[in-house]
C-alpha positions in Angstrom: 118.1 86.8 66.5 116.6 86.5 70.0 113.4 84.8 71.0 111.7 86.9 73.7 108.5 87.0 75.7 106.7 90.1 77.0 104.9 90.1 80.4 103.6 92.8 82.7 102.6 93.0 86.4 100.1 95.8 86.9 101.6 97.7 84.0 105.3 97.2 85.1 106.5 95.5 81.9 109.4 93.2 81.2 111.1 91.4 78.3 111.9 87.8 79.4 114.4 85.5 77.8 114.5 81.8 78.5 118.2 81.1 79.0 117.8 77.5 80.3 118.8 76.2 76.9 120.9 79.2 75.7 124.3 80.4 76.6 124.7 83.8 74.8 125.2 87.0 76.7 124.0 90.6 76.2 125.9 93.8 76.7 124.6 96.8 78.7 124.0 98.6 75.4 122.1 95.7 73.9 119.8 95.3 76.9 119.1 99.1 76.8 118.3 98.8 73.1 115.9 96.0 73.7 114.1 98.0 76.5 114.0 101.2 74.4 110.4 102.0 73.7 111.2 103.7 70.4 113.9 101.6 68.9 113.5 98.2 70.6 110.7 96.2 72.2 110.1 98.6 75.0 110.0 97.6 78.7 110.9 98.7 82.2 113.4 95.9 82.5 114.7 92.7 81.0 114.8 89.3 82.9 116.5 86.0 82.2 115.3 82.7 83.4 118.3 80.6 84.3 119.0 77.1 85.5 119.8 76.5 89.1 121.1 73.5 90.9 119.7 74.6 94.3 116.3 75.8 93.3 113.7 75.6 90.6 115.3 78.4 88.6 117.4 81.6 88.9 116.1 85.1 88.0 118.4 87.7 86.7 117.0 91.2 86.3 118.3 94.2 84.4 116.9 97.8 84.5 115.9 99.5 81.3 119.3 101.3 81.3 120.9 97.9 80.7 122.5 97.6 84.1 121.8 94.7 86.5 119.3 95.8 89.0 118.3 94.8 92.5 115.2 92.7 93.3 112.0 93.4 91.4 108.7 92.3 93.0 106.5 92.6 89.9 109.3 91.0 87.9 109.4 88.1 90.3 105.7 87.5 89.9 106.0 87.6 86.1 109.0 85.2 86.3 106.9 82.7 88.2 104.1 82.9 85.6 106.7 82.6 82.8 108.3 79.5 84.5 104.9 77.9 84.6 104.3 78.8 80.9 107.7 77.2 80.1 106.6 73.9 81.7 108.1 74.3 85.1 105.1 73.3 87.3 105.3 73.4 91.0 102.8 73.8 93.9 105.4 76.1 95.5 108.1 77.6 93.4 111.6 78.2 94.9 114.0 80.5 93.1 117.1 82.6 93.6 117.2 86.3 92.8 119.9 88.9 93.5 118.7 89.4 97.1 118.6 85.7 98.0 115.9 82.9 98.0 112.3 83.5 97.2 109.2 81.3 97.0 105.8 81.8 95.4 102.6 80.2 94.3 100.2 80.7 91.4 96.8 81.2 93.1 94.7 81.4 89.9 95.6 80.3 86.4 94.3 81.6 83.1 95.9 81.2 79.7 97.2 84.8 79.6 96.8 86.1 83.2 97.7 84.5 86.5 97.3 85.7 90.1 100.7 85.2 91.7 101.7 85.3 95.4 105.4 86.0 95.9 107.3 85.8 99.3 109.6 88.8 99.7 112.8 89.1 101.7 112.6 89.7 105.4 113.1 93.3 106.5 115.5 93.7 109.4 115.7 97.4 109.6 113.7 100.5 108.8 114.9 104.1 109.0 112.5 106.9 110.0 113.1 110.3 108.4 110.6 112.5 110.3 107.3 111.8 108.5 109.0 109.6 105.9 111.0 106.4 105.8 113.9 104.6 104.1 113.3 100.8 103.8 115.1 98.1 101.7 112.8 95.4 100.6 115.3 93.8 98.2 115.7 97.2 96.6 116.2 100.5 98.5 113.1 102.7 98.8 112.3 106.2 100.0 108.7 106.5 101.3 107.2 110.0 101.1 103.7 110.2 102.7 101.5 112.8 101.0 97.9 113.8 100.4 96.4 113.9 96.9 99.2 111.8 95.4 97.4 111.7 92.0 98.2 115.5 91.5 101.9 115.2 92.1 104.6 115.6 89.4 106.2 112.3 90.3 109.0 112.5 87.8 110.3 116.0 88.9 109.8 115.4 92.7 111.1 111.8 92.5 114.1 112.9 90.5 114.9 115.6 93.0 115.1 113.1 95.9 116.8 110.3 93.8 119.6 112.7 92.7 119.9 114.5 96.0 123.3 114.5 97.8 122.2 111.7 100.1 121.3 109.3 97.3 123.0 110.4 94.1 125.8 107.9 94.2 123.8 104.7 94.7 120.4 105.9 93.7 117.1 105.1 95.4 113.5 104.4 94.3 111.1 107.1 95.5 107.5 106.3 96.4 104.8 108.8 97.1 102.2 107.2 99.4 98.7 108.3 100.2 97.5 106.4 103.3 93.9 105.8 104.4 94.0 103.1 107.1 94.9 99.9 105.2 94.2 101.3 101.7 97.2 102.9 100.0 97.8 104.7 96.8 101.4 104.6 95.7 103.2 106.2 92.8 106.9 105.4 92.2 109.9 107.0 90.5 112.3 104.1 89.7 116.1 104.4 89.6 117.5 102.6 86.5 114.3 103.4 84.6 114.7 107.1 85.6 111.0 107.6 85.2 107.7 106.9 86.8 106.5 103.3 86.3 102.9 102.0 86.5 103.8 99.9 89.5 106.7 98.8 91.7 106.5 95.6 93.7 109.3 96.2 96.2 108.0 99.8 96.4 104.5 98.9 97.5 105.9 96.4 99.9 108.0 99.1 101.5 105.0 101.4 101.5 102.9 98.9 103.4 105.6 98.3 106.0 106.1 102.1 106.5 102.3 102.7 106.7 102.0 99.9 109.4 104.7 101.6 111.5 103.0 105.0 111.1 99.7 103.5 112.3 101.3 101.7 115.3 101.1 98.2 113.6 97.3 98.1 113.6 97.3 97.0 110.0 99.4 94.2 108.5 97.4 93.6 105.4 97.2 96.3 102.8 95.3 96.8 99.5 97.3 99.1 97.3 96.3 101.1 94.3 99.0 101.8 91.7 98.6 103.4 88.2 98.6 99.9 86.6 96.0 98.3 88.9 95.7 96.7 92.3 98.2 94.8 94.5 98.1 93.3 98.0 100.9 93.2 100.6 100.6 91.3 103.9 103.3 90.5 106.5 104.0 89.6 110.2 105.9 91.6 112.8 106.1 91.4 116.6 107.9 94.6 117.4 107.8 96.8 114.4 111.5 96.4 113.8 111.7 92.9 112.1 109.2 92.1 109.4 108.8 88.6 108.0 106.4 86.3 106.1 106.0 89.2 103.6 103.8 88.4 100.6 103.2 90.5 97.5 100.2 89.3 95.5 98.9 90.6 92.2 98.4 89.7 88.5 101.1 88.6 86.1 100.1 88.9 82.4 101.5 87.4 79.3 101.4 90.0 76.5 103.1 88.4 73.4 106.2 86.7 72.2 108.4 87.3 69.2 111.9 87.6 67.8 114.2 90.6 67.7 117.4 91.1 65.7 120.1 93.0 67.6 121.8 95.2 65.1 125.1 95.5 67.0 
C-alpha cells in the first residue's frame, strides 16, 4: 500500500512519492501500472522525493513506461511545490536531478497552486537541421517549426520523427513550434510516454532557445502557449552558442493524495 500525491504543471501530470522516510523500491512494471490511466492512478510520469546530503533533496523521475527518464522541467517545478508542501521551506531551493544541480523559487503561494521558477541546465551546443533544430535541455529535443500547429496530427508526425532511423535507438522528444516574435505555441510528442502531452518543460525551453537563434537573438524572453496553459522561458546568451541563466516559470498544482495497493 503506497501513499502517493498527484500534481500537474500545465497539464503535465505526475504521481509523486515521498521517499525521505521510506526505503522500498518499485519495478519498471509497477511504475508503469501506477501511471496507467485505465488500471492505475494515471500520469505522464512518476517522481520520487529523496534525501540528499549535498542539497535540499534529490529528484528521481520515471516516464510512464516505467523506465527512468531524463530531466523533466514541469516535473521539477512540481517537485519544488511538493517539497514545500512536505515542510521543506527555502527561499531558494537547491536539488539534484539526473542532469545535475538545479535551483528554483516559489514566486507565489496558494494552498493548491504555486507559481514556480526553475533554473534549467546550461545549453552548450545546438544543432541546426535546415529550418529545424536539435537541442538538449536536460532531455533531447527535436524542434520542428511550422504554421498552424493546432491543426497538426502531433502523435503521427511526432512518432514518425521519434522512430526514424536517426533517433529510433535512443529516442527523442519532438516539438512542433509556431513562432510569432517572442510568442510561441508548442505541442510535444514525448518519448517514454509515446504520446502527446499537454506540456513539456524541457521542450518549451528548447523551443525558446531555437526560436531565439532563428530570430538572430533579438528575443531572450518568451511567453509560450501549450495545450495545458501558459509557460515562460527566459535566458542569457552572448554568442548564440552557449545559453545560461535559463529559467522556466509556470504553475505547479496539487491535485489530490491517496493510497494505492500494488497487486503484484
